[in-house]
N, C-alpha and C positions, 0 to 999 in steps of 0.2 A: 924145735925152737924156730921162731921166725927170723928170717934174714933181716939184717939192719937196713940193707939197701931197699928191700921191698917196703918196709915200714916208712922209710924216708921218702921214697917215691910216691907212695900212697898219700902220705901227709901233704907233700908238695902239690899233688894233683888236687886234693881236696881244698887246699887253700886257694889255688888258682881258680878252681871252678866257683867257689864261693865269692871270691873277689870280682870275678867277671859277672856273676849273677847280681851282685849288689851295686855294681858300677852304674852310675847314671849316664845316660846318653848326653852328648855335648849340647845338642839343641833339638827339641821336639817342636817342629813347626808343622801345623796342619796345612795340607795342600789347598789352594784356593778352589772353590766350588766351580768357578767359571774357567773353562779352558781357553787358552789362546788359540789363534788360528793355526799356528805351527803344530800345536799338540793335537788339535782336532783332526787335521788332515795330514797324514804322514806323506812324505815324499816317496814316490815310486819311480823306479828306474826300469825301463823296458829294455832288456838285453836281447840281442839277436839270437835266434836259434843256432845250435852248433852247426847245422848244415847250411845256414845262410852265410854269405860272405860278409865280413865286417866292413862297414863304410867308415871312412875317415872323416874328420871334421871338415876338411876342405871339400870333400864330395857332397856333404850335407849342405854346405853353404852355397855351392854352385847349383844344387838341385832346386833351391828355393827361388 
């Protein structure tokens, strides 16, 4: 004979899965075809190699 807890858990999982599958998303908005400059060119940060000494902000300002 089946355990009542097993049947209850299976039924709850089935209801949860069906409700998630049938749920409508809050908003479906299409992304614009044109990218902005920030999206087209990602910001890249150049970090020093582990064997190079790190320079502080003051050293960079005085070097210029």
